[in-house]
Gaussian input, Z-matrix of N, CA and C with variables (Angstrom, degrees):
# hf/3-21g

backbone

0 1
 N
 C     1     B1
 C     2     B2     1     A1
 N     3     B3     2     A2     1     D1
 C     4     B4     3     A3     2     D2
 C     5     B5     4     A4     3     D3
 N     6     B6     5     A5     4     D4
 C     7     B7     6     A6     5     D5
 C     8     B8     7     A7     6     D6
 N     9     B9     8     A8     7     D7
 C    10    B10     9     A9     8     D8
 C    11    B11    10    A10     9     D9
 N    12    B12    11    A11    10    D10
 C    13    B13    12    A12    11    D11
 C    14    B14    13    A13    12    D12
 N    15    B15    14    A14    13    D13
 C    16    B16    15    A15    14    D14
 C    17    B17    16    A16    15    D15
 N    18    B18    17    A17    16    D16
 C    19    B19    18    A18    17    D17
 C    20    B20    19    A19    18    D18
 N    21    B21    20    A20    19    D19
 C    22    B22    21    A21    20    D20
 C    23    B23    22    A22    21    D21
 N    24    B24    23    A23    22    D22
 C    25    B25    24    A24    23    D23
 C    26    B26    25    A25    24    D24
 N    27    B27    26    A26    25    D25
 C    28    B28    27    A27    26    D26
 C    29    B29    28    A28    27    D27
 N    30    B30    29    A29    28    D28
 C    31    B31    30    A30    29    D29
 C    32    B32    31    A31    30    D30
 N    33    B33    32    A32    31    D31
 C    34    B34    33    A33    32    D32
 C    35    B35    34    A34    33    D33
 N    36    B36    35    A35    34    D34
 C    37    B37    36    A36    35    D35
 C    38    B38    37    A37    36    D36
 N    39    B39    38    A38    37    D37
 C    40    B40    39    A39    38    D38
 C    41    B41    40    A40    39    D39
 N    42    B42    41    A41    40    D40
 C    43    B43    42    A42    41    D41
 C    44    B44    43    A43    42    D42
 N    45    B45    44    A44    43    D43
 C    46    B46    45    A45    44    D44
 C    47    B47    46    A46    45    D45
 N    48    B48    47    A47    46    D46
 C    49    B49    48    A48    47    D47
 C    50    B50    49    A49    48    D48
 N    51    B51    50    A50    49    D49
 C    52    B52    51    A51    50    D50
 C    53    B53    52    A52    51    D51
 N    54    B54    53    A53    52    D52
 C    55    B55    54    A54    53    D53
 C    56    B56    55    A55    54    D54
 N    57    B57    56    A56    55    D55
 C    58    B58    57    A57    56    D56
 C    59    B59    58    A58    57    D57
 N    60    B60    59    A59    58    D58
 C    61    B61    60    A60    59    D59
 C    62    B62    61    A61    60    D60
 N    63    B63    62    A62    61    D61
 C    64    B64    63    A63    62    D62
 C    65    B65    64    A64    63    D63
 N    66    B66    65    A65    64    D64
 C    67    B67    66    A66    65    D65
 C    68    B68    67    A67    66    D66
 N    69    B69    68    A68    67    D67
 C    70    B70    69    A69    68    D68
 C    71    B71    70    A70    69    D69
 N    72    B72    71    A71    70    D70
 C    73    B73    72    A72    71    D71
 C    74    B74    73    A73    72    D72
 N    75    B75    74    A74    73    D73
 C    76    B76    75    A75    74    D74
 C    77    B77    76    A76    75    D75
 N    78    B78    77    A77    76    D76
 C    79    B79    78    A78    77    D77
 C    80    B80    79    A79    78    D78
 N    81    B81    80    A80    79    D79
 C    82    B82    81    A81    80    D80
 C    83    B83    82    A82    81    D81
 N    84    B84    83    A83    82    D82
 C    85    B85    84    A84    83    D83
 C    86    B86    85    A85    84    D84
 N    87    B87    86    A86    85    D85
 C    88    B88    87    A87    86    D86
 C    89    B89    88    A88    87    D87
 N    90    B90    89    A89    88    D88
 C    91    B91    90    A90    89    D89
 C    92    B92    91    A91    90    D90
 N    93    B93    92    A92    91    D91
 C    94    B94    93    A93    92    D92
 C    95    B95    94    A94    93    D93
 N    96    B96    95    A95    94    D94
 C    97    B97    96    A96    95    D95
 C    98    B98    97    A97    96    D96
 N    99    B99    98    A98    97    D97
 C   100   B100    99    A99    98    D98
 C   101   B101   100   A100    99    D99
 N   102   B102   101   A101   100   D100
 C   103   B103   102   A102   101   D101
 C   104   B104   103   A103   102   D102
 N   105   B105   104   A104   103   D103
 C   106   B106   105   A105   104   D104
 C   107   B107   106   A106   105   D105
 N   108   B108   107   A107   106   D106
 C   109   B109   108   A108   107   D107
 C   110   B110   109   A109   108   D108
 N   111   B111   110   A110   109   D109
 C   112   B112   111   A111   110   D110
 C   113   B113   112   A112   111   D111
 N   114   B114   113   A113   112   D112
 C   115   B115   114   A114   113   D113
 C   116   B116   115   A115   114   D114
 N   117   B117   116   A116   115   D115
 C   118   B118   117   A117   116   D116
 C   119   B119   118   A118   117   D117
 N   120   B120   119   A119   118   D118
 C   121   B121   120   A120   119   D119
 C   122   B122   121   A121   120   D120
 N   123   B123   122   A122   121   D121
 C   124   B124   123   A123   122   D122
 C   125   B125   124   A124   123   D123
 N   126   B126   125   A125   124   D124
 C   127   B127   126   A126   125   D125
 C   128   B128   127   A127   126   D126
 N   129   B129   128   A128   127   D127
 C   130   B130   129   A129   128   D128
 C   131   B131   130   A130   129   D129
 N   132   B132   131   A131   130   D130
 C   133   B133   132   A132   131   D131
 C   134   B134   133   A133   132   D132
 N   135   B135   134   A134   133   D133
 C   136   B136   135   A135   134   D134
 C   137   B137   136   A136   135   D135
 N   138   B138   137   A137   136   D136
 C   139   B139   138   A138   137   D137
 C   140   B140   139   A139   138   D138
 N   141   B141   140   A140   139   D139
 C   142   B142   141   A141   140   D140
 C   143   B143   142   A142   141   D141
 N   144   B144   143   A143   142   D142
 C   145   B145   144   A144   143   D143
 C   146   B146   145   A145   144   D144
 N   147   B147   146   A146   145   D145
 C   148   B148   147   A147   146   D146
 C   149   B149   148   A148   147   D147
 N   150   B150   149   A149   148   D148
 C   151   B151   150   A150   149   D149
 C   152   B152   151   A151   150   D150
 N   153   B153   152   A152   151   D151
 C   154   B154   153   A153   152   D152
 C   155   B155   154   A154   153   D153
 N   156   B156   155   A155   154   D154
 C   157   B157   156   A156   155   D155
 C   158   B158   157   A157   156   D156
 N   159   B159   158   A158   157   D157
 C   160   B160   159   A159   158   D158
 C   161   B161   160   A160   159   D159
 N   162   B162   161   A161   160   D160
 C   163   B163   162   A162   161   D161
 C   164   B164   163   A163   162   D162
 N   165   B165   164   A164   163   D163
 C   166   B166   165   A165   164   D164
 C   167   B167   166   A166   165   D165
 N   168   B168   167   A167   166   D166
 C   169   B169   168   A168   167   D167
 C   170   B170   169   A169   168   D168
 N   171   B171   170   A170   169   D169
 C   172   B172   171   A171   170   D170
 C   173   B173   172   A172   171   D171
 N   174   B174   173   A173   172   D172
 C   175   B175   174   A174   173   D173
 C   176   B176   175   A175   174   D174
 N   177   B177   176   A176   175   D175
 C   178   B178   177   A177   176   D176
 C   179   B179   178   A178   177   D177
 N   180   B180   179   A179   178   D178
 C   181   B181   180   A180   179   D179
 C   182   B182   181   A181   180   D180
 N   183   B183   182   A182   181   D181
 C   184   B184   183   A183   182   D182
 C   185   B185   184   A184   183   D183
 N   186   B186   185   A185   184   D184
 C   187   B187   186   A186   185   D185
 C   188   B188   187   A187   186   D186
 N   189   B189   188   A188   187   D187
 C   190   B190   189   A189   188   D188
 C   191   B191   190   A190   189   D189
 N   192   B192   191   A191   190   D190
 C   193   B193   192   A192   191   D191
 C   194   B194   193   A193   192   D192
 N   195   B195   194   A194   193   D193
 C   196   B196   195   A195   194   D194
 C   197   B197   196   A196   195   D195
 N   198   B198   197   A197   196   D196
 C   199   B199   198   A198   197   D197
 C   200   B200   199   A199   198   D198
 N   201   B201   200   A200   199   D199
 C   202   B202   201   A201   200   D200
 C   203   B203   202   A202   201   D201
 N   204   B204   203   A203   202   D202
 C   205   B205   204   A204   203   D203
 C   206   B206   205   A205   204   D204
 N   207   B207   206   A206   205   D205
 C   208   B208   207   A207   206   D206
 C   209   B209   208   A208   207   D207
 N   210   B210   209   A209   208   D208
 C   211   B211   210   A210   209   D209
 C   212   B212   211   A211   210   D210
 N   213   B213   212   A212   211   D211
 C   214   B214   213   A213   212   D212
 C   215   B215   214   A214   213   D213
 N   216   B216   215   A215   214   D214
 C   217   B217   216   A216   215   D215
 C   218   B218   217   A217   216   D216
 N   219   B219   218   A218   217   D217
 C   220   B220   219   A219   218   D218
 C   221   B221   220   A220   219   D219
 N   222   B222   221   A221   220   D220
 C   223   B223   222   A222   221   D221
 C   224   B224   223   A223   222   D222
 N   225   B225   224   A224   223   D223
 C   226   B226   225   A225   224   D224
 C   227   B227   226   A226   225   D225
 N   228   B228   227   A227   226   D226
 C   229   B229   228   A228   227   D227
 C   230   B230   229   A229   228   D228
 N   231   B231   230   A230   229   D229
 C   232   B232   231   A231   230   D230
 C   233   B233   232   A232   231   D231
 N   234   B234   233   A233   232   D232
 C   235   B235   234   A234   233   D233
 C   236   B236   235   A235   234   D234
 N   237   B237   236   A236   235   D235
 C   238   B238   237   A237   236   D236
 C   239   B239   238   A238   237   D237
 N   240   B240   239   A239   238   D238
 C   241   B241   240   A240   239   D239
 C   242   B242   241   A241   240   D240
 N   243   B243   242   A242   241   D241
 C   244   B244   243   A243   242   D242
 C   245   B245   244   A244   243   D243
 N   246   B246   245   A245   244   D244
 C   247   B247   246   A246   245   D245
 C   248   B248   247   A247   246   D246
 N   249   B249   248   A248   247   D247
 C   250   B250   249   A249   248   D248
 C   251   B251   250   A250   249   D249
 N   252   B252   251   A251   250   D250
 C   253   B253   252   A252   251   D251
 C   254   B254   253   A253   252   D252
 N   255   B255   254   A254   253   D253
 C   256   B256   255   A255   254   D254
 C   257   B257   256   A256   255   D255
 N   258   B258   257   A257   256   D256
 C   259   B259   258   A258   257   D257
 C   260   B260   259   A259   258   D258
 N   261   B261   260   A260   259   D259
 C   262   B262   261   A261   260   D260
 C   263   B263   262   A262   261   D261
 N   264   B264   263   A263   262   D262
 C   265   B265   264   A264   263   D263
 C   266   B266   265   A265   264   D264

   B1=1.4560
   B2=1.4930
   B3=1.3215
   B4=1.4643
   B5=1.5423
   B6=1.3234
   B7=1.4642
   B8=1.4808
   B9=1.3381
   B10=1.4459
   B11=1.5267
   B12=1.3320
   B13=1.4817
   B14=1.5475
   B15=1.2915
   B16=1.4720
   B17=1.5419
   B18=1.3227
   B19=1.4384
   B20=1.5249
   B21=1.3394
   B22=1.4871
   B23=1.5167
   B24=1.3356
   B25=1.4906
   B26=1.5351
   B27=1.3515
   B28=1.4367
   B29=1.5386
   B30=1.3112
   B31=1.4330
   B32=1.5600
   B33=1.3359
   B34=1.4694
   B35=1.5526
   B36=1.3341
   B37=1.4845
   B38=1.5120
   B39=1.3289
   B40=1.4702
   B41=1.5222
   B42=1.3599
   B43=1.5013
   B44=1.4981
   B45=1.3205
   B46=1.4694
   B47=1.4890
   B48=1.3199
   B49=1.4800
   B50=1.5131
   B51=1.3464
   B52=1.4961
   B53=1.5036
   B54=1.3274
   B55=1.4743
   B56=1.5070
   B57=1.3316
   B58=1.4687
   B59=1.5540
   B60=1.3046
   B61=1.4476
   B62=1.5014
   B63=1.3659
   B64=1.4493
   B65=1.5167
   B66=1.3266
   B67=1.4499
   B68=1.5153
   B69=1.2778
   B70=1.4845
   B71=1.5333
   B72=1.2823
   B73=1.4618
   B74=1.5283
   B75=1.3150
   B76=1.4547
   B77=1.5258
   B78=1.3414
   B79=1.4996
   B80=1.5096
   B81=1.3483
   B82=1.4563
   B83=1.5038
   B84=1.3374
   B85=1.4551
   B86=1.5248
   B87=1.3459
   B88=1.4616
   B89=1.5037
   B90=1.3303
   B91=1.4598
   B92=1.5122
   B93=1.3481
   B94=1.4325
   B95=1.5225
   B96=1.3302
   B97=1.4503
   B98=1.5497
   B99=1.3176
   B100=1.4623
   B101=1.5190
   B102=1.2888
   B103=1.4940
   B104=1.5526
   B105=1.3234
   B106=1.4683
   B107=1.5195
   B108=1.3305
   B109=1.4867
   B110=1.5201
   B111=1.3479
   B112=1.4451
   B113=1.5175
   B114=1.3487
   B115=1.4536
   B116=1.5060
   B117=1.3821
   B118=1.4669
   B119=1.5452
   B120=1.2612
   B121=1.4609
   B122=1.5384
   B123=1.3079
   B124=1.4782
   B125=1.5722
   B126=1.2921
   B127=1.4784
   B128=1.5253
   B129=1.3002
   B130=1.4642
   B131=1.5189
   B132=1.3871
   B133=1.4581
   B134=1.4940
   B135=1.3427
   B136=1.4692
   B137=1.5038
   B138=1.3454
   B139=1.4615
   B140=1.5447
   B141=1.2425
   B142=1.4665
   B143=1.4984
   B144=1.3151
   B145=1.4225
   B146=1.5033
   B147=1.3032
   B148=1.4891
   B149=1.5188
   B150=1.3314
   B151=1.4805
   B152=1.4991
   B153=1.3411
   B154=1.4870
   B155=1.5315
   B156=1.3520
   B157=1.4682
   B158=1.5366
   B159=1.3231
   B160=1.4545
   B161=1.5254
   B162=1.3322
   B163=1.4450
   B164=1.5279
   B165=1.3195
   B166=1.4405
   B167=1.5269
   B168=1.2952
   B169=1.4928
   B170=1.5369
   B171=1.3204
   B172=1.4828
   B173=1.5413
   B174=1.3142
   B175=1.4846
   B176=1.4660
   B177=1.3646
   B178=1.4612
   B179=1.5204
   B180=1.3560
   B181=1.4812
   B182=1.5243
   B183=1.3303
   B184=1.4641
   B185=1.5163
   B186=1.3224
   B187=1.4501
   B188=1.5145
   B189=1.3044
   B190=1.4690
   B191=1.5371
   B192=1.2885
   B193=1.4450
   B194=1.5040
   B195=1.3530
   B196=1.4373
   B197=1.4810
   B198=1.3355
   B199=1.4793
   B200=1.5524
   B201=1.3166
   B202=1.4592
   B203=1.5089
   B204=1.3309
   B205=1.4602
   B206=1.5034
   B207=1.3526
   B208=1.4821
   B209=1.5328
   B210=1.3094
   B211=1.4746
   B212=1.5301
   B213=1.3053
   B214=1.4616
   B215=1.5002
   B216=1.3138
   B217=1.4902
   B218=1.5387
   B219=1.2909
   B220=1.4389
   B221=1.5162
   B222=1.3207
   B223=1.4731
   B224=1.5079
   B225=1.3285
   B226=1.4823
   B227=1.5449
   B228=1.3330
   B229=1.4666
   B230=1.5312
   B231=1.3364
   B232=1.4620
   B233=1.5094
   B234=1.3253
   B235=1.4753
   B236=1.5056
   B237=1.3292
   B238=1.4624
   B239=1.5138
   B240=1.3299
   B241=1.4674
   B242=1.5281
   B243=1.3091
   B244=1.4463
   B245=1.5088
   B246=1.3335
   B247=1.4812
   B248=1.5338
   B249=1.3188
   B250=1.4543
   B251=1.5455
   B252=1.3113
   B253=1.4677
   B254=1.5418
   B255=1.3099
   B256=1.4495
   B257=1.5255
   B258=1.3150
   B259=1.4439
   B260=1.5372
   B261=1.3211
   B262=1.4486
   B263=1.5355
   B264=1.3281
   B265=1.4415
   B266=1.4829
   A1=108.64
   A2=116.26
   A3=121.63
   A4=106.52
   A5=115.37
   A6=121.95
   A7=108.86
   A8=115.87
   A9=120.46
   A10=111.45
   A11=118.44
   A12=119.79
   A13=109.81
   A14=115.43
   A15=122.28
   A16=109.19
   A17=116.07
   A18=122.79
   A19=108.33
   A20=116.14
   A21=118.98
   A22=115.36
   A23=118.88
   A24=119.06
   A25=113.25
   A26=117.35
   A27=119.10
   A28=116.44
   A29=118.32
   A30=119.62
   A31=112.09
   A32=115.99
   A33=119.27
   A34=110.19
   A35=116.78
   A36=120.05
   A37=110.53
   A38=115.76
   A39=121.88
   A40=109.56
   A41=114.91
   A42=118.41
   A43=110.36
   A44=119.12
   A45=120.91
   A46=112.73
   A47=117.30
   A48=121.68
   A49=111.59
   A50=114.96
   A51=117.92
   A52=112.26
   A53=118.34
   A54=120.36
   A55=110.66
   A56=115.57
   A57=118.38
   A58=110.75
   A59=116.49
   A60=120.15
   A61=113.85
   A62=118.41
   A63=122.36
   A64=113.70
   A65=117.68
   A66=119.88
   A67=109.16
   A68=117.53
   A69=120.67
   A70=110.93
   A71=114.97
   A72=119.83
   A73=110.73
   A74=114.89
   A75=120.78
   A76=110.76
   A77=114.56
   A78=117.81
   A79=110.58
   A80=117.49
   A81=120.94
   A82=112.16
   A83=116.22
   A84=119.60
   A85=112.40
   A86=115.63
   A87=121.39
   A88=110.33
   A89=116.37
   A90=119.97
   A91=112.31
   A92=117.65
   A93=121.68
   A94=112.35
   A95=117.13
   A96=121.61
   A97=109.70
   A98=116.29
   A99=119.22
   A100=111.38
   A101=117.47
   A102=120.06
   A103=110.33
   A104=117.59
   A105=121.04
   A106=107.26
   A107=116.62
   A108=119.45
   A109=115.21
   A110=117.84
   A111=122.14
   A112=114.80
   A113=115.96
   A114=118.38
   A115=108.43
   A116=114.84
   A117=119.29
   A118=110.07
   A119=114.23
   A120=123.74
   A121=111.93
   A122=116.04
   A123=118.73
   A124=112.66
   A125=117.73
   A126=120.66
   A127=113.26
   A128=117.76
   A129=121.31
   A130=110.01
   A131=113.33
   A132=121.75
   A133=107.29
   A134=116.33
   A135=120.30
   A136=110.76
   A137=114.72
   A138=121.41
   A139=106.12
   A140=116.55
   A141=125.83
   A142=112.02
   A143=117.67
   A144=120.46
   A145=109.42
   A146=118.28
   A147=124.91
   A148=110.34
   A149=116.40
   A150=122.00
   A151=115.13
   A152=117.39
   A153=121.95
   A154=108.49
   A155=115.52
   A156=120.12
   A157=107.53
   A158=117.81
   A159=121.80
   A160=112.54
   A161=117.25
   A162=119.92
   A163=110.18
   A164=115.21
   A165=119.64
   A166=110.90
   A167=114.71
   A168=122.51
   A169=106.12
   A170=114.24
   A171=118.77
   A172=106.40
   A173=113.68
   A174=120.44
   A175=108.14
   A176=115.29
   A177=117.64
   A178=108.94
   A179=114.53
   A180=119.40
   A181=109.16
   A182=113.71
   A183=121.36
   A184=107.54
   A185=114.75
   A186=120.56
   A187=108.89
   A188=115.17
   A189=121.02
   A190=109.00
   A191=115.30
   A192=121.53
   A193=108.54
   A194=115.54
   A195=122.11
   A196=108.80
   A197=115.79
   A198=122.41
   A199=109.75
   A200=116.20
   A201=121.63
   A202=114.74
   A203=116.58
   A204=121.08
   A205=110.18
   A206=118.09
   A207=118.33
   A208=111.15
   A209=115.43
   A210=122.10
   A211=108.67
   A212=116.46
   A213=121.27
   A214=109.57
   A215=115.53
   A216=121.30
   A217=109.66
   A218=115.82
   A219=123.43
   A220=107.52
   A221=116.59
   A222=120.54
   A223=109.39
   A224=114.42
   A225=119.99
   A226=108.47
   A227=116.33
   A228=120.73
   A229=107.26
   A230=114.98
   A231=119.98
   A232=112.87
   A233=118.19
   A234=119.91
   A235=109.99
   A236=118.90
   A237=121.91
   A238=108.11
   A239=113.53
   A240=120.67
   A241=108.04
   A242=116.58
   A243=119.90
   A244=108.55
   A245=117.69
   A246=121.19
   A247=114.55
   A248=118.24
   A249=119.65
   A250=112.88
   A251=116.31
   A252=120.49
   A253=112.86
   A254=117.20
   A255=118.76
   A256=112.14
   A257=115.47
   A258=123.07
   A259=114.27
   A260=115.04
   A261=121.47
   A262=112.38
   A263=116.43
   A264=120.45
   A265=114.61
   D1=131.73
   D2=178.42
   D3=-120.07
   D4=132.25
   D5=173.45
   D6=-111.91
   D7=126.76
   D8=-171.62
   D9=-158.31
   D10=165.86
   D11=174.77
   D12=-62.73
   D13=153.03
   D14=176.78
   D15=-64.69
   D16=147.64
   D17=173.54
   D18=-94.86
   D19=155.95
   D20=-175.44
   D21=-55.18
   D22=-28.23
   D23=-176.79
   D24=-98.70
   D25=16.85
   D26=-176.78
   D27=-106.87
   D28=6.21
   D29=-176.91
   D30=-60.75
   D31=-39.83
   D32=179.46
   D33=-65.86
   D34=-34.93
   D35=177.02
   D36=-64.14
   D37=-42.74
   D38=178.19
   D39=-61.44
   D40=-44.13
   D41=178.43
   D42=-60.73
   D43=-37.59
   D44=176.40
   D45=-63.07
   D46=-46.23
   D47=178.39
   D48=-59.52
   D49=-45.40
   D50=179.10
   D51=-66.16
   D52=-41.90
   D53=179.25
   D54=-63.12
   D55=-38.29
   D56=179.12
   D57=-70.64
   D58=-38.64
   D59=-178.35
   D60=-73.98
   D61=-38.96
   D62=-174.75
   D63=-102.48
   D64=-14.67
   D65=-170.75
   D66=88.66
   D67=172.96
   D68=-176.20
   D69=90.31
   D70=-178.52
   D71=-174.44
   D72=-95.15
   D73=156.39
   D74=174.19
   D75=-62.13
   D76=-37.22
   D77=-178.73
   D78=-62.06
   D79=-43.96
   D80=177.53
   D81=-62.91
   D82=-41.63
   D83=178.68
   D84=-64.29
   D85=-41.00
   D86=178.34
   D87=-62.71
   D88=-45.84
   D89=-179.74
   D90=-61.56
   D91=-38.70
   D92=177.35
   D93=-66.27
   D94=-36.99
   D95=179.65
   D96=-69.23
   D97=-35.53
   D98=-174.79
   D99=-80.97
   D100=-22.10
   D101=-172.68
   D102=-131.54
   D103=46.85
   D104=-178.09
   D105=-95.82
   D106=125.45
   D107=178.98
   D108=-73.14
   D109=-17.06
   D110=-176.71
   D111=-86.99
   D112=-31.03
   D113=-176.80
   D114=-155.15
   D115=167.66
   D116=-179.47
   D117=-129.47
   D118=-173.13
   D119=-178.70
   D120=-48.65
   D121=-42.82
   D122=-174.18
   D123=-69.09
   D124=-12.05
   D125=179.89
   D126=-93.58
   D127=0.06
   D128=-175.76
   D129=-93.09
   D130=135.69
   D131=176.72
   D132=-121.76
   D133=144.60
   D134=179.07
   D135=-122.09
   D136=153.98
   D137=168.32
   D138=-106.51
   D139=129.72
   D140=-176.82
   D141=-117.25
   D142=133.76
   D143=174.77
   D144=-131.37
   D145=120.95
   D146=-178.82
   D147=49.74
   D148=44.17
   D149=174.89
   D150=83.46
   D151=1.25
   D152=-177.89
   D153=-110.88
   D154=134.48
   D155=173.87
   D156=-74.69
   D157=117.74
   D158=-175.37
   D159=-117.06
   D160=-10.26
   D161=178.26
   D162=-155.71
   D163=165.13
   D164=-178.61
   D165=-156.29
   D166=157.79
   D167=175.18
   D168=-157.09
   D169=152.36
   D170=171.98
   D171=-116.90
   D172=134.73
   D173=174.12
   D174=-123.22
   D175=111.64
   D176=-175.76
   D177=-115.17
   D178=152.86
   D179=-176.94
   D180=-69.91
   D181=138.19
   D182=176.86
   D183=-147.91
   D184=177.29
   D185=-179.66
   D186=-137.16
   D187=137.80
   D188=174.68
   D189=-129.76
   D190=162.66
   D191=178.42
   D192=-107.76
   D193=130.28
   D194=176.36
   D195=-129.35
   D196=115.64
   D197=-177.83
   D198=54.79
   D199=39.33
   D200=176.26
   D201=78.44
   D202=9.83
   D203=179.46
   D204=-115.44
   D205=127.86
   D206=177.62
   D207=-71.52
   D208=136.52
   D209=179.92
   D210=-128.82
   D211=131.89
   D212=174.64
   D213=-78.49
   D214=132.23
   D215=-179.33
   D216=-133.79
   D217=172.74
   D218=172.03
   D219=-111.72
   D220=115.18
   D221=178.31
   D222=-88.41
   D223=134.54
   D224=-173.86
   D225=-100.48
   D226=134.69
   D227=176.72
   D228=-150.01
   D229=165.69
   D230=170.64
   D231=65.92
   D232=34.93
   D233=177.05
   D234=-74.90
   D235=121.33
   D236=178.59
   D237=-147.21
   D238=150.13
   D239=176.92
   D240=-144.86
   D241=147.67
   D242=176.60
   D243=-64.69
   D244=140.62
   D245=-174.60
   D246=-53.13
   D247=-37.94
   D248=-177.95
   D249=-70.68
   D250=-9.22
   D251=178.66
   D252=-109.53
   D253=-2.53
   D254=-179.15
   D255=-72.98
   D256=152.61
   D257=-179.96
   D258=59.60
   D259=33.62
   D260=179.83
   D261=-104.63
   D262=-3.78
   D263=-179.48
   D264=88.59

């Protein structure tokens, strides 16, 4: 298993993984990925197994306050994995 940033030609693969994981259509998932106000292409990470995208997550920059001090964090969203790869560690 390799975890890495998305490649430019993999957006449709990520849409497939999300549609499979969450339900809904690939077209809806792709539209959401292309026009999301919270994050963009550069924030998407994929899990790849034997050349196939099997999982995905988006980590976008955010800020939180801890004891009155602003801290930069990575907010996690859009975690999805193909069913045959879930619960594999």
